[in-house]
N, C-alpha and C positions, 0 to 999 in steps of 0.2 A: 571745170567739171561740174556738172549738175548734180544736185543731192541724190545720193544713193547710187549714182552711175559709177561704172567702171572704165578705167583708161588703161590700154595696154601699149606698153613701150617697147618698140623693137627696131634696131638699127637707126635710132634717131627719129623715128616716126611714131606717131601716136594715133591709136584707134579707139574710137569710142564705142562703148557697149551699153545698150539700154535693157530694161526689164522686159520689153515686149517680145524679144525674139533672142534665142540662143546665138552666140558668137563662136564661130569655129576657126581653128588655127591648123595649117597644114600646107600641103603642096598645092591643093585646089580648094581653098576655103575662103572665109571672109578675110583673113589675114593670110596672105600667101608667103610663107616663110622662105621657099626656095623651090627650084624645080628638080630638086635632088630626088632620083627615082627610089632611093632607099626610104624616103620619108613617106608616111601615110598621106593620102589625099585629104583627110581629116583626122588629125591626131588628137587635138584637144578641144574642149568646148566649154565656155563660160556662159553660165545662165543663172537666172534668178528663180529660186524655188523655195517656197514656204518661208519666207522672211530672210533667206541667206543667199548670198552669191556662192555658186559651186564651181569648182574647176574639176572637170570629168576627163578621164583618158578614154576617148572613144576609139582609139586604135586597137589593133589586134596583136601587135608583136612588141613595140617599143615602150619600155618603161620611162618615167619622167622623175626627175628629182626636183623637189619643191621646198623652199625654205622661206621663213620670215625674212624681211628685208635686211635685218642685222645678222642673219646667219645663225641665230641662236637655236632654231628649231628646224629640223629636217625630216622630210618624208620621201619615200620611194613610192610613187604612184603607178601602180601596175595597171596594164589594160583592163578596162572594166571598173577601175577604182575612181573614186571621187573624194574631194575634200572641200570643206568650207573655207572661203576666203575671208579670214577673220582679222587680217592684218592690213594696215594702211598700204604696205608694199610687199608683195610676194615675188620671190625670184623663181623662175622656172628654167631648168636646164635639161636638154635631152639630145641624144646622139642619134643620127641616121647615117649608116655607112661610116665613111671616115670623117664626117663633119659634126661638130658639137654646136649647139645653138643655145642662146640665153635670151629671155625676155623677162619684162617685169609687168606685173599686174597691180595696178593702183586703185585703191577703193577710197572714195571721199569720206565714207562713214564707217570706218572699221569697227567690228564688234568688240575687238580686244586690242590692247597694247601688247599683252603677253599673255600665254596661257599655259596650263600645266601640260607638258608633252605627253604625260600618260592618258590624255583624254582621247587621243585618236590611235588607233591601231596602225602600226607600222611607222610611227613617228619616233625619231631618235633626238635625244638631247645633244646639242653640239657644244663642244668645249671641253676644256680639262684634257686635251689630247697632248701628250709630250712627244715631240718629233726630235730625232737626232739631226745633226747637220747634214749628214748624207741622205737621210730619208726626206728631208725638206728639199734637198737639191733634186733628188729623183722626181718628186712631185712637180717641181718647177719646170724640169726639163720636158715632162708630158703635158703640162698645162700651159707651156710658154705661148704657143699660138693664140690661145684664147685671151691670156693676160696681155700680151703684146698689142693686140688690136681691140682692147677693152673698149666696149661701146659699139663694136661693129655688129655684135650679136652672133657671130659665128666664128669657128676656127677649126682646123684639122688636127687630130691627135696624131702625134708621131708614132711610129711602131717602136717597139723595144730597141731594135738595132739603131734607129736613128736617134733615139733618146741617149742611148749608151754612148754613141759617137759624140753627141753634143757634150757630154759630161767627160769624155776621154776616158771612159771606164770599158773594161772588157765587158762582153755581153753576159758572160756567166755571173760576174759581180752584180750587174744590173738586175739580172732576173732574181738573185738571191735577195737583194735589197727590197725588190718589189715584193717578194713573198713575205718578207718581215713586215713591210707596211700594211699589206692587205690583211695579214694575220692580226696586226694590232687593231686595225679598224674593226675587223670581224669580232674581236673580243669586246668591244665596246658597243656592239650591236648594230653596226652599219650593214645594212643589207647588200647583197650583190657582190661582196668580196670573195665568195667561193661559188664554184659552179662545176658543171659537168666537163668530162674530158672532151677535148676538141675546140670548143669555143670559149674554154675557160680563161686562156691568156688574153684573148681580145676583149671578152666581157668585162673582166675585172679591171683592165686598163681603162676601158671607157668609163666604168662605174667609178674608178678612183678619180679621174679628172672632173667627172660631174659632181661628185661629192666634195672634192677640194675647192672647185669654183663656188659652188652654192653655199658651203659652209664657211668660206673665206679662210680655209687653211693657209691658202697662199694668196697674195694680191700682187698687183702689178708693181708696187714698191719693192717686192721681194725678188724681183727679176736681177737686180744688181748682184745678188749673191751668185749668179751664174757667171759673171764676169771673171775671167781668169780660168774658169773650168774648160777643159777640152782644148786649152791653147798649147 
């Protein structure tokens, strides 16, 4: 990686970004993520501006979850928003239709190793979140496809009914536990855990998985906890 340049890692492939031209990510972009019709033709842009690398959400509908490489800092990047890429590794997670994607942005000369999360609007400090065993199992059941194929860069989020079946729970119990988890995250300031009528159930499930993956609430090593569940 040359000095000051950025490398984007997705599905085991590496893409170089230079200061001379913005680099786009989407369905029809410099980095083609997927031919998923729910995905914007150009969702994200990485560019050099005024001495900083910036990640911009240039889509019109999809929000993006962004964390530092260690999952200590988390931001929800809405359409039209942009953030400076100040860490050596930045994880980006987003969902289009039923599919969730993850990629990493690597900078050779990061501005900071760690920064005060209050410096940027919409940024949440990660950590100090206590989960019960059943709450962790619920998150694992929803995030299992992403964790199971870690490194593939994509996975489909199961419906509440399928996740409940995976755990051997009644759907009413699953929904009640999901309410509890979302309420807990909402209380610590995680955005997207509440929404309007109609799209609420789908949106919060997507947002929960994006946050859990990006913030490392659960990892692939935790999947062993699902063994015996639903049997």
